[in-house]
NUMI-944727 format. One record per residue (C-alpha): residue number from 1; residue in three letters; x, y, z. Coordinates in steps of 0.001 Angstrom, whole numbers, plus 524288, in hexadecimal, padded with zeros to 5 digits. Example, Ala and Ser with C-alpha at 12.3 -4.5 7.8 and 13.67 -1.06 7.14 Angstrom:
# NUMI-944727
pos	code	x	y	z
1	ala	8300C	7EE6C	81E78
2	ser	83566	7FBDC	81BE4
***
This chain:
# NUMI-944727
pos	code	x	y	z
1	met	27D3A	F4C97	D2A52
2	gln	28CDD	F48ED	D2C2D
3	arg	287D4	F4292	D38A4
4	arg	28058	F398A	D2EB6
5	ile	28BDC	F3747	D25EC
6	ala	29572	F3419	D2F5A
7	ala	28B19	F2A78	D3419
8	val	287D8	F259C	D26AC
9	glu	296DE	F218B	D24DD
10	ala	2989E	F1D6E	D3023
11	asp	28FFD	F1306	D2CA4
12	asn	293B7	F105D	D1FA3
13	ala	2A184	F0CF4	D27A9
14	arg	29C65	F05AA	D3076
15	leu	293C1	EFC23	D24F3
16	lys	2A2BC	EFC76	D1C82
17	ala	2A83D	EF85E	D292E
18	leu	29F5F	EEDE9	D2AF3
19	val	29DFC	EEA9B	D1B49
20	ala	2AE25	EE9B1	D1ACC
21	ala	2AC52	EDDF6	D28D7
22	asp	2A1C6	ED7A3	D2270
23	asn	2A9F1	ED5AF	D1727
24	ser	2B45F	ED1E5	D1D2E
25	asp	2B076	EC8F1	D25C4
26	leu	2A5CD	EC443	D17D9
27	lys	2B54D	EC0C5	D12F9
28	arg	2B9AA	EBBD7	D1E96
29	ala	2AC44	EB29F	D1EA8
30	glu	2AF55	EAF30	D0F01
31	thr	2BD6E	EAB84	D0EF8
32	ala	2BAA6	EA2C2	D1CF8
33	leu	2ADA7	E9AF5	D161B
34	ala	2B703	E98C9	D0959
35	asp	2C2D2	E944F	D132A
36	ser	2B83A	E8A15	D1972
37	glu	2B496	E8546	D0996
38	gln	2C120	E842F	D0607
39	arg	2C5BE	E7AC3	D12ED
40	tyr	2B93A	E7270	D0F69
41	arg	2BAA5	E7122	D0338
42	thr	2C839	E6E16	D0513
43	leu	2C411	E63A8	D1079
44	phe	2B854	E60E3	D06B4
45	asp	2C2BE	E5F6C	CFB3F
46	ser	2CCF7	E5720	D049F
47	ile	2C531	E4D62	D0B52
48	asp	2CA99	E3F76	D0842
49	glu	2BD8F	E39D8	D0A84
50	gly	2B0A1	E3BCB	D01D3
51	phe	2A85C	E462F	D060D
52	cys	29DE5	E4B1E	CFF97
53	ile	29143	E5151	D0255
54	ile	28123	E4E03	CFF04
55	glu	2762F	E5650	CFDEF
56	phe	267C3	E4E9D	D0035
57	phe	25D6F	E51E8	CF55C
58	asp	24FAA	E4AF2	CF256
59	gly	25327	E4331	CE8CB
60	pro	24997	E3A0A	CDF82
61	his	24981	E300B	CE9D2
62	gly	244A6	E3737	CF410
63	pro	2477A	E42D2	CFE8C
64	leu	25592	E4544	D0099
65	ser	257A6	E37AE	CF523
66	asp	2646B	E3D60	CF083
67	tyr	270FC	E45A9	CF35A
68	ile	27A46	E4E7F	CEB50
69	his	2885F	E4FD9	CEEAA
70	ile	28ABD	E5E7B	CEF12
71	glu	29929	E5D88	CF3D4
72	ala	2A3B7	E51F9	CF268
73	asn	2B2BD	E5254	CF5F1
74	pro	2BC49	E4D27	CEDBB
75	ala	2BD6C	E4031	CF4B1
76	tyr	2B04D	E3D62	CF2B7
77	ala	2B4E0	E383C	CE529
78	leu	2BEB6	E2F10	CEA14
79	his	2B6C2	E2785	CF547
80	ala	2A909	E27E3	CED07
81	gly	2ACDE	E25D7	CDF61
82	ile	2A41F	E304D	CDB1C
83	ser	2A9EC	E3AC3	CD2F8
84	asn	2A2F9	E48CF	CD22B
85	val	299CC	E4613	CDCC8
86	val	2956D	E5414	CE17C
87	gly	2862A	E56B3	CDA1A
88	gln	28523	E477C	CDA1A
89	lys	27878	E42BF	CDD41
90	leu	276A5	E3629	CE4A0
91	arg	26D2F	E2F61	CDDDD
92	glu	27468	E330B	CCE05
93	met	282E0	E2EA7	CD709
94	val	27CCC	E20DF	CDCC7
95	pro	270C7	E1E14	CD8F8
96	asp	27254	E0FFC	CDE19
97	glu	278F0	E1211	CEA0F
98	ala	26FE2	E1F5A	CEDC7
99	asp	265D9	E1D63	CF797
100	gly	26E87	E1709	CFFDE
101	trp	279F0	E238E	D005B
102	ala	26BDC	E2B9A	D012F
103	glu	26692	E228E	D0C93
104	leu	274B3	E2468	D13D1
105	tyr	2753C	E32AE	D118F
106	gly	2681A	E3763	D1268
107	ala	26807	E3236	D21C9
108	val	273D8	E3A69	D23BA
109	leu	26A6C	E4540	D1EE1
110	arg	26139	E447A	D271F
111	thr	26600	E3FA0	D332C
112	gly	27138	E471B	D3628
113	val	27A2C	E3BB1	D384F
114	pro	285CD	E390F	D33C3
115	ile	28A7F	E2B69	D2F56
116	arg	294A9	E2459	D2AD9
117	phe	2933A	E1761	D22B5
118	glu	29A7B	E0FD8	D176A
119	arg	2950F	E0D63	D0AD0
120	glu	29883	E07AF	CFC25
121	leu	296F1	E1017	CF0FE
122	val	29047	E08D5	CE7EF
123	ala	293AD	E0FF4	CDC6A
124	thr	2A081	E1072	CDF3C
125	gly	2A477	E05B6	CE661
126	arg	2AAB1	E0CFA	CF0AD
127	his	2A8AF	E0AA9	CFF47
128	leu	2A60F	E1902	D0663
129	glu	2A80F	E1AFF	D13C8
130	leu	29EFC	E2687	D1754
131	ala	29A9D	E2FDF	D21C4
132	ala	28F87	E3AA3	D1F50
133	phe	288AA	E43F1	D2660
134	arg	27E71	E50C5	D2215
135	ile	28129	E5DBB	D1FB6
136	glu	27A2F	E67E6	D2844
137	pro	2703B	E6C3F	D2809
138	lys	26986	E6112	D25AE
139	ser	2613A	E6A71	D1925
140	arg	26E0F	E68D0	D1201
141	leu	269F8	E5C29	D1024
142	gln	27845	E5907	D0EF8
143	val	28249	E4D60	D13B0
144	ala	29169	E4B12	D1306
145	val	298D1	E4064	D1137
146	leu	2A31D	E3CAB	D14DA
147	phe	2AA1F	E2E86	D0C65
148	gln	2B4A0	E263B	D0859
149	asp	2B7D5	E1C72	D00CE
150	ile	2BB4B	E0FB2	D0873
151	thr	2B8EC	E0688	CFFED
152	pro	2C77B	E0058	CFFD5
153	arg	2C464	DFE87	D0DD1
154	lys	2B828	DF751	D0C4F
155	arg	2BE58	DEE48	D00C8
156	ala	2C9BB	DEB80	D0AA6
157	glu	2C05F	DE73C	D150A
158	glu	2B75E	DDFE8	D0C41
159	ala	2C27E	DD8A5	D0867
160	leu	2C623	DD5DC	D15F4
161	gln	2B8BA	DD0C2	D18A8
162	arg	2BA36	DC619	D0CA9
163	ile	2C720	DC31C	D1265
164	asn	2BF8A	DC015	D2031
165	glu	2B4D1	DB91F	D1B33
166	thr	2BE8A	DB11C	D1507
167	leu	2C7AE	DB073	D2322
168	glu	2C0B7	DA736	D27DD
169	ala	2BE81	D9D2A	D1C4C
170	arg	2CFCC	DA04A	D18C2
171	val	2D183	D9DCB	D2794
172	ala	2C98E	D90EA	D299E
173	glu	2D062	D8C69	D1C9F
174	ala	2DDAC	D8F8A	D22FA
175	ile	2D86C	D8A35	D2EA7
176	ala	2D4BC	D7C95	D2878
177	glu	2E115	D7AE8	D2275
178	arg	2E9E4	D7CCB	D2DB1
179	lys	2E0E2	D7206	D3486
180	his	2E280	D6B52	D2935
181	val	2F173	D6CEB	D29B4
182	glu	2EF97	D69E6	D374F
183	glu	2E8DB	D5DDE	D36F0
184	ala	2F24A	D5A49	D2B2C
185	leu	30087	D5A8F	D3726
186	arg	2F836	D552C	D41AF
187	gln	2F5E3	D4857	D391E
188	ser	302C5	D47BD	D346C
189	gln	30601	D4862	D42B6
190	lys	2FCF3	D3DF1	D48A4
191	met	2FFFB	D3692	D3C88
192	glu	30F07	D35CC	D4226
193	ala	30A74	D3557	D4E5E
194	val	3014F	D297D	D4B5B
195	gly	30C3B	D256C	D4201
196	gln	31803	D2678	D4CDC
197	leu	30D97	D1F1A	D58D6
198	thr	307D1	D144E	D4F49
199	gly	3171F	D117F	D4C4F
200	gly	3195C	D0FDE	D5C02
201	ile	30F90	D0893	D5D18
202	ala	3112D	CFD9B	D5362
203	his	3213C	CFBA7	D583B
204	asp	31D05	CFB3A	D648C
205	phe	31197	CF430	D628E
206	asn	3193E	CE940	D5931
207	asn	32144	CE924	D627F
208	leu	31986	CE4CF	D6CE6
209	leu	3115B	CDBA5	D63BB
210	thr	31C34	CD4F4	D5F8F
211	gly	320A5	CD176	D6DAE
212	ile	310FD	CCCFC	D6F70
213	ile	30EED	CC4B7	D647D
214	gly	31BFF	CBDED	D6292
215	ser	31BEF	CB9D5	D7256
216	leu	30E10	CB56B	D6EC7
217	asp	31264	CAE64	D6325
218	leu	31E76	CA739	D6C17
219	leu	31506	CA50A	D7708
220	gln	30CAF	C9C7B	D6D43
221	val	31743	C96E3	D668C
222	arg	31B7B	C916A	D7497
223	leu	30EE7	C8D2F	D788E
224	arg	30FCF	C84E4	D6CD8
225	gln	31D2E	C7FAC	D703B
226	gly	318B3	C7C9E	D7C11
227	arg	324B2	C852E	D839F
228	thr	31C9A	C8C25	D8CDD
229	thr	3279A	C9126	D956B
230	glu	329D6	C9D5E	D8D84
231	ile	31AE7	CA12B	D8D29
232	asp	31CEC	CAACD	D979B
233	arg	32834	CB180	D9070
234	tyr	31E4F	CB43F	D8445
235	val	31304	CB931	D8B85
236	ala	31BCB	CC1B0	D9499
237	ala	320AE	CC65B	D8855
238	ala	31287	CC993	D8224
239	gln	30D6D	CD02D	D9017
240	gly	318CD	CD99C	D8E71
241	ala	3175B	CDDD9	D80C7
242	ser	30702	CDDBE	D8193
243	lys	309E4	CE6FA	D8ED4
244	arg	3144C	CEF63	D869E
245	ala	30804	CF10A	D7B4A
246	ala	2FD95	CF37C	D8677
247	ala	3075E	CFD94	D8D6D
248	leu	30A72	D0374	D7F06
249	thr	2FA10	D0638	D7C0B
250	his	2F8EE	D0B29	D88E4
251	arg	3041D	D1570	D8554
252	leu	2FD0A	D1926	D7665
253	leu	2EFE5	D1986	D7EB7
254	ala	2F473	D2249	D88B8
255	phe	2FA01	D2C0B	D7D37
256	ser	2EE0B	D2B96	D7570
257	arg	2E760	D2E47	D81C7
258	arg	2DC5C	D1FFA	D80E3
259	gln	2E26E	D17A6	D8BA1
260	thr	2DA7A	D15CD	D97F7
261	leu	2DCA9	D1D78	DA398
262	asp	2D829	D187B	DB074
263	pro	2D9FA	D26B3	DB5A5
264	lys	2D9C9	D2B0E	DC5FC
265	gln	2D9EB	D34EA	DCE8F
266	thr	2E9CF	D353B	DD0CB
267	asp	2F32F	D396F	DD9A5
268	val	3004B	D3C69	DD1D7
269	asn	30716	D3FBB	DDD23
270	arg	30516	D3386	DE1AE
271	leu	308B2	D2D54	DD4D1
272	val	313C9	D324D	DD20E
273	ile	319C5	D2F17	DDFAD
274	gly	31399	D215F	DDD21
275	met	31AF0	D2028	DD0B9
276	glu	32926	D2642	DD69B
277	glu	32F1E	D1ACF	DD8ED
278	leu	32C27	D13FD	DCC70
279	ile	330B2	D2146	DC312
280	arg	33EF2	D1DCF	DCB74
281	arg	33FAF	D0FED	DC8F6
282	thr	33C0A	D127B	DB97D
283	val	3449F	D1F3B	DB8C1
284	gly	35095	D1A6A	DBE9E
285	pro	35C10	D1DAC	DC8BB
286	gln	35EF8	D27F5	DBEAE
287	ile	354A2	D30AA	DBF4B
288	thr	34F87	D37AF	DCB06
289	val	341BB	D3A68	DCD7E
290	glu	33BDA	D4503	DD523
291	val	32D78	D43E0	DD635
292	val	32886	D51CE	DD991
293	thr	31A2C	D4F4D	DDEA5
294	ala	30FF3	D5CD3	DDE38
295	gly	309A7	D5D28	DEDC3
296	gly	2FAEA	D5DDA	DEBC8
297	leu	2FB8E	D5886	DDE13
298	trp	2ECDA	D56D5	DD753
299	ser	2E74E	D4942	DD4D1
300	thr	2E48B	D43D3	DC5A8
301	leu	2DBCB	D3C09	DC1D4
302	ile	2E699	D31F4	DB675
303	asp	2E81C	D2518	DB562
304	ser	2F2AF	D2480	DBF3D
305	ser	2F9AB	D17A4	DB98E
306	gln	2F9A7	D1DE4	DA99A
307	leu	2FF8D	D2B53	DB396
308	glu	30A88	D21CE	DB6AA
309	asn	30F15	D1CBF	DAB43
310	ala	31132	D2A84	DA7ED
311	leu	31802	D2F97	DAF3C
312	leu	31FAA	D2399	DB0D2
313	asn	32160	D263E	DA0A9
314	leu	324BE	D3428	DA5C8
315	cys	33024	D2EDF	DAEF1
316	ile	3354B	D2515	DA369
317	asn	33700	D3065	D99B2
318	ala	33D33	D3ABC	DA470
319	arg	34576	D2F6E	DA71E
320	asp	34B3A	D2AF4	D9865
321	ala	34D5D	D3A46	D97D2
322	met	3589F	D3A74	DA275
323	pro	361E8	D2F03	D9CEA
324	glu	36A43	D3370	DA588
325	gly	36092	D3440	DB0F2
326	gly	35AD4	D4046	DB7C4
327	arg	34EA7	D447A	DBF6D
328	ile	3407F	D41D7	DBB36
329	thr	337E6	D4BC2	DC4E2
330	ile	3263B	D4711	DC619
331	glu	31EDA	D51EA	DCB52
332	thr	31212	D55AF	DCC1C
333	ala	30AB4	D629E	DCE95
334	asn	2FD28	D699B	DCCE2
335	lys	2FA3D	D7024	DC293
336	trp	2F15F	D7A1E	DBF2E
337	leu	2F080	D7F26	DB079
338	asp	2EB53	D8A94	DACB4
339	glu	2E4D3	D8D46	D9F16
340	his	2F2D4	D8DDF	D990C
341	ala	2FAD3	D8419	D9FD7
342	ala	2EF6B	D7A73	D9B2F
343	lys	2EE4A	D7EC5	D8E67
344	asp	2FE5F	D7F0D	D8EBC
345	arg	2FB07	D6F61	D92C2
346	asp	2EF94	D6BAA	D89B2
347	leu	2E830	D6B2D	D94F8
348	pro	2DA88	D71A4	D9C24
349	pro	2DD5F	D7AB5	DA80D
350	gly	2DD87	D7548	DB3A0
351	gln	2E37B	D6E75	DC0A1
352	tyr	2EEBF	D6312	DBC70
353	leu	2FA53	D5C89	DC22B
354	ser	30716	D58E8	DBC38
355	leu	31049	D4BBB	DBD37
356	cys	31D25	D5133	DB5DE
357	val	326A1	D48AE	DB2C1
358	thr	335DC	D5196	DB240
359	asp	3416D	D4E31	DAD2A
360	asn	34DED	D53F8	DA9F2
361	gly	35273	D4ABE	D9F50
362	thr	353CB	D4DDF	D9151
363	gly	348CE	D54B4	D8C74
364	met	33FA8	D57D1	D820C
365	ser	340C3	D5EA1	D75F0
366	pro	3354D	D663A	D7256
367	asp	33265	D5C17	D6628
368	val	332A1	D5346	D6EF5
369	ile	329B2	D5677	D77FA
370	ala	32181	D5838	D6CCD
371	arg	3208D	D4ACB	D6AE6
372	ala	3223C	D43AB	D7848
373	phe	3158F	D3FEC	D77D3
374	asp	31421	D3B7F	D6A7E
375	pro	31313	D2A22	D6A15
376	phe	31E46	D23F4	D68B1
377	phe	325B8	D2F32	D67AA
378	thr	33221	D2E22	D6F9D
379	thr	33F5E	D3378	D70E3
380	lys	345D0	D2747	D7718
381	pro	34F33	D1B37	D7139
382	ile	346D5	D1263	D6836
383	gly	343D2	D07E0	D73B6
384	gln	34377	D10CC	D7FEC
385	gly	3364F	D16D3	D7D4F
386	thr	328F9	D1379	D7869
387	gly	325B5	D2397	D7500
388	leu	31896	D21E9	D7BF9
389	gly	31B5B	D2486	D8BD2
390	leu	317C5	D32F4	D87E7
391	ser	30D65	D32A0	D7E4A
392	met	306AE	D28D5	D8891
393	val	307D6	D3240	D9405
394	tyr	30377	D3E36	D8C31
395	gly	2F434	D35CD	D88DF
396	phe	2F1C2	D319D	D959C
397	val	2F491	D3ED9	D9DE4
398	arg	2EEDB	D4344	D90EC
399	gln	2E464	D3A37	D9284
400	ser	2E246	D3CA9	DA22F
401	gly	2DFA5	D4BD6	D9D1F
402	gly	2ECF9	D5047	D9F21
403	gln	2FA1F	D548F	D99E4
404	val	30720	D52A8	D968A
405	arg	31280	D5CD7	D934F
406	ile	32021	D5CEB	D90A7
407	tyr	32A15	D64A9	D9717
408	ser	3376B	D641E	D925F
409	glu	3436D	D6A0A	D8D4F
410	val	34F51	D616B	D8555
411	gly	35A72	D5EA8	D909E
412	his	35185	D65D2	D9B87
413	gly	348FD	D5BF7	D9FD0
414	thr	33B8D	D5826	D9BB4
415	thr	32DB3	D580B	DA3ED
416	met	32202	D50C1	DA3AF
417	cys	31616	D56EE	DA851
418	leu	3095D	D4F3F	DA876
419	tyr	2FD48	D57AF	DAA39
420	leu	2F0CC	D51C2	DB25A
421	pro	2E4DE	D5730	DB620
422	arg	2E174	D5927	DC20D
423	his	2D5B9	D50D6	DC8EE
424	tyr	2CDD8	D5559	DD111
425	gly	2C856	D4892	DD78A
426	asp	2C91E	D425C	DE559
427	ser	2D8BA	D44EA	DEAF9
428	ala	2D714	D3790	DEC52
429	glu	2E39A	D2F29	DE5D0
430	thr	2E01C	D2526	DD9DA
431	val	2EC09	D1E6F	DD65B
432	ala	2E957	D123C	DD402
433	ala	2F017	D084A	DDD30
434	ala	2F448	CFA71	DD34F
435	val	2E86D	CEFDB	DD4CE
436	pro	2ED7C	CE375	DDBD5
437	ala	2ED8E	CD731	DD2F4
438	val	2E108	CCD7E	DD54A
439	ser	2E41C	CC06B	DD5EC
440	gly	2DB13	CB7FD	DD63F
441	his	2CDE9	CB433	DCCF0
442	ala	2C1A8	CBAFC	DCE51
443	arg	2B8B2	CAEDE	DCDF6
444	ser	2AB8A	CB790	DD04E
445	gly	2A365	CB40F	DC334
446	lys	2A0E0	CBF7F	DBE0D
447	thr	29D4D	CC505	DB2AC
448	val	2A704	CCCAD	DA8F7
449	leu	2A27D	CD476	D9D6B
450	val	2ADD6	CD718	D93E0
451	val	2AA3C	CE05E	D884F
452	asp	2B5C6	CE168	D7DC4
453	asp	2B8D1	CE097	D70B7
454	glu	2C320	CDA49	D6DDD
455	pro	2C233	CCB9F	D6F57
456	ser	2CF37	CC7F6	D7587
457	val	2CE09	CD1E0	D80C9
458	arg	2C0F9	CCB31	D850C
459	met	2C6A5	CBCAA	D8355
460	leu	2D346	CC274	D8C9D
461	val	2CA58	CCA41	D94EB
462	thr	2BEB3	CBFAF	D9804
463	glu	2C9D5	CB3F1	D9864
464	val	2CEBD	CBBFC	DA43F
465	leu	2C20F	CBD71	DA9CC
466	glu	2BDD7	CAEFB	DAA41
467	glu	2C8E6	CAC5F	DAE57
468	leu	2C685	CB3B6	DBB34
469	gly	2B917	CAEF3	DBBFB
470	tyr	2B09B	CB8E9	DB581
471	ile	2A603	CB589	DABE8
472	pro	2A8CE	CBD00	D9EA2
473	val	2A1B0	CC325	D964D
474	glu	2A582	CC8B2	D8A05
475	ala	2A05B	CD42A	D804C
476	ser	2A7D2	CD9F9	D7310
477	asp	2A2C2	CE73D	D7388
478	gly	29976	CEF7B	D79F2
479	pro	28BFD	CEE4B	D75DE
480	ser	28E6C	CDE67	D7818
481	gly	29274	CE1B3	D8648
482	leu	287B9	CEAAB	D89F4
483	thr	27E1A	CE09C	D842D
484	met	28361	CD83E	D8F26
485	leu	28466	CE287	D9A3F
486	gln	274E6	CE4C7	D9856
487	ser	270CA	CD735	D9AC7
488	asn	27042	CD169	DA5F1
489	met	27C1C	CC9A8	DA53C
490	arg	285EE	CCCB5	DB2E1
491	val	291C4	CD28B	DAF61
492	asp	29947	CD6D3	DBA34
493	leu	2A4C9	CDF71	DB49A
494	leu	2A5DF	CE5C3	DA4AE
495	val	2B22E	CE3A9	D9E5C
496	thr	2B2F4	CED78	D8F55
497	asp	2BC13	CF35F	D85F7
498	val	2B849	CFFDE	D86CF
499	gly	2B897	D0053	D77A9
500	leu	2AF62	CF95B	D72F1
501	pro	2A6D9	CF524	D664C
502	gly	29B20	CF45D	D630D
503	gly	2979E	D04D2	D663D
504	ile	2996E	D04C4	D75D5
505	asn	2A58E	D04A4	D7B64
506	gly	2AA88	CFFA3	D8A5F
507	arg	2A597	D0ACE	D9073
508	gln	298F3	D0CA5	D8BFE
509	leu	29627	CFE89	D8E11
510	ala	29AEB	CFEF4	D9C8F
511	asp	291F1	D0C2F	D9DB0
512	ala	28501	D0509	D970A
513	ala	28730	CF81D	D9F53
514	arg	28795	CFF45	DAC39
515	thr	279C2	D05AD	DAA90
516	thr	2745E	CF718	DACB6
517	arg	27ECC	CF3F3	DB17C
518	pro	28457	CFDD0	DBC6F
519	asp	29007	CF762	DC40E
520	leu	2962A	CF0AD	DB7FE
521	lys	2A408	CEFC7	DBB18
522	val	2AAF0	CF44B	DACB9
523	leu	2B9DE	CF0EB	DAA09
524	phe	2BC6F	CF84C	D9DCA
525	ile	2C771	CF2B9	D95F9
526	thr	2CC92	CFC32	D8BB8
527	gly	2D8D8	CFCE1	D8307
528	tyr	2D655	D0E0C	D84D4
529	ala	2CB6B	D146F	D88E7
530	glu	2C519	D21FD	D825A
531	asn	2C1F1	D2ABF	D9097
532	ala	2B379	D2978	D8CC6
533	ile	2B373	D1D5F	D8D86
534	ile	2BB0C	D1B5F	D9A5C
535	gly	2B5F1	D2842	D9EAC
536	asn	2C257	D2F74	D9F5D
537	gly	2C637	D256F	DA8A9
538	his	2BA93	D26B9	DB3CC
539	leu	2B544	D1A28	DB4CC
540	ala	2A8A2	D16D4	DBC5C
541	pro	2AA59	D0EC0	DC81D
542	asn	2AA74	CFF71	DC5A4
543	met	2B1C6	D0291	DB6EB
544	gly	2C196	D003A	DB229
545	val	2C98A	D0126	DA9A8
546	leu	2D358	CF6D6	DA44F
547	thr	2DD32	CFC26	D97F2
548	lys	2DFDB	CF245	D8DF5
549	pro	2E93F	CE985	D8CE9
550	phe	2E7E9	CE42F	D9ABB
551	val	2EEFA	CD839	DA021
552	met	2E3B3	CCD97	DA479
553	glu	2E704	CCEE5	DB20B
554	thr	2E509	CDBC7	DB2A8
555	leu	2D7C4	CD9F7	DABE0
556	ala	2D3D1	CCEC1	DB698
557	arg	2D827	CD6EB	DC06D
558	arg	2CEBC	CE578	DBD45
559	ile	2C382	CD8F6	DBA1B
560	ile	2C513	CD3C7	DC73C
561	glu	2C734	CE2A3	DCBC2
562	met	2B93C	CE731	DC8B0
563	thr	2B2D9	CDA97	DCBC4
564	gly	2B525	CDB3E	DD691
565	asp	2BBF0	CCD52	DD7F5
566	lys	2C8CC	CCEB6	DDED4
567	thr	2CD02	CC2A4	DE3EE
***
C-alpha cells in the first residue's frame, strides 16, 4: 500500500510539473502573440500608403462578384478619400465602378498573380497607384491592396502633355516670327546693297555716257561744219568711254556670277610665271614681287583670261595697301579639304589648289573684311578705285566653283586666297594663246544666219558680214530662226544671241537646228549666259561664244575663223 501511495504521489508531482510547464509555455505564447499583434497593428496603422484587406463573397451579380472591406489602415481615407471603409461592400460604395474593380481583384484571387496598375477612383476623383496580392490560402477569399494617391503627379503629367501638345505650334510660331524678322533684316540689307550698287553704277555710267554722247554730238556738229580733221579725236573719246563701260559691265556680271566664261584646263603655275613680269611693271619698283610655285600643282578648269585679271587685280590692291613700298608674295599650293576645312570655306570636301597673294601692308579690320566683296565698297580715296575689283574676283571665282578667303590683321598685312577645284582631265596645259589678227576678207559667198532681237545689233553684224563677202540672213526671234534652219536654205554659220524672245533661246535654237544639220557651226553672241544655256562652259565642237559688247574687228575675226575662210 505504501509503495502504491508513493507511486501515486510521484505521478501527481510529475503531472503538477507538466501542468506548470504548460502554463508557462502558454503564457509565453500568449505574450508573443500579443507582441506580434501589437507590432502588426503598429505597422498597419503607421504605413503612409493606404492598405486594406478585402474578402470576396457571392453577390447578386454572380459568384464572388462582390467584396467587403474587413480591414483598412488610417491612410486609406487619406489616399482614397473614403472614410470608415471597414464593413462597407464594394457595390454599395461605388456601384458605377464596381464591375471594373471586382474584375481586377477577382483575377488576383483566381490566379494568385500579383498586379501593379494605375486607375482613377471616379467617385472621389483620385488617381491611385495600386498593388494587390492574394492572401493564402486561397480558401480565405481575401486580397490585400496597397495604394497611394498620385493625383498631383497625374495632373502635372496632364499639364505637361497639354504643354507638349501646344509646344510644336508655339515653336513653329516662334520660328515663323524669327524668319519674318530675319527676312525683314535681309530685305533691308539687300535694299541697302542695291542702293549702293545702283548709286555706284549710275555715277560711273553717267560719266561714261557723257563722254560718249558729248563726243557723238560734237562729231555731228563738226561734220556739218565740214571740219573733218577733228573727227578722229571725238571717235577716240567715244570708243574709250564705250570700252570702259563694257569693262564696268563685265565686272558687274562677274560680281553677279552671270558673265560668260570660257573655262579650259589651266596650269596655274605657268599662268602665274607668265604674268610675273607684267605684275612687276604694274606694281612698280618700290614693291618686291616674289613668286613661290608648288611642285606637282594640280590643274584646274577655269577661264584663264579672267583668272589673269583677278590675279592682277589682287596685286594692284596689295600695292595700294603699301604706299611706302613693301613685298608681294604670290604662292600656289595643292589643298586637301576635309569636311571641317571645306565647311569653313563654304566648299564641298575634296581637292583644290590655292592661289594666294600676300602683302605686308596696312591690313584690314574685321569690319572692312566683312564688306570687302560688296560692290562699290572701297577704302581708297575718291577717284582711285571703283569698288568693283574684289566683288568681280569673288563673283568670278564662285561662278567657277571655287571660293575666296581674306586673312588679314591691321598693321600686319593681308593674304587673299583663291581656292579653285582640281580638274581631273588630261594633263595638257591649255592656257589659250592670243589669236593672231586676221587681215583681208573672205570672198566666199557663204550664207550666215543672224538671229538677234535687237535691230541695231543685227544691222551691225550684217554690215560686217557684207563687208567680208558673206550673204547675211536675219531673224528677230527663236521661232523665226528655227523655221529658216528647218528649210532647204543653205546656212554655213549660225550667229545667235542666247537670250531670245518667242519661247526658244539661242542654245535651244542651235540644238534643234543640229538635229537636221549636225555639222552646223554656231557662234553665240551674248551679254551674259546662264550655265544651263551655255552648258556650264562646255560647248560642243564647232560652237563658239563671243561676249557683248565687242568691237567689229573681233567679230569679223571670229566669223572668218569659224567658217574656215582665213586669208
